[in-house]
C-alpha positions, 0 to 999 in steps of 0.5 A: 275843126275836123269831124271824126268818124263817130261825129259823121255817123252821128250826123248820118243817124240824125239825118236818117231819123229826121228823114224817117219822121218826115216820111212817116208824117207826109207819106201815104200809108202803104207798103212802100212807107212800111218798107222805107221805115223798116229799111231805115230802122235796120240800117240805123240799128246796124250802124249803132251796133257796129260803130257805137257799140263796136260789136264788129270786134266782139264775141261772135255769139253776142254780135249775132244776137244783136244782129238778129235783134236788129233784123227782127225789129224791122220785120215786125214793123212790116208784119204789123203793117200787113197783118196788124188786124190778125195780130190784134185778133190773136192778142185780144182777150174778148 
């Protein structure tokens, strides 16, 4: 049985998900872990958008909206690691 591209991408995504969970559970919390997890999020998001949603052939505006979203989410992970206390203070009602 030959695996097609979709199956190979799916296995890669599963492997990266397991790797991300492993890093998160066993790694020491710090900038390196936040950067690794953010990189995995960005790469996996791009793979899903390009290969499963097939946005690389879609309207440029729609594609750019999705690419912007998958860029912002990893940045939010990094910002929440570095400036989480500031965000908590800014969003607390007390």
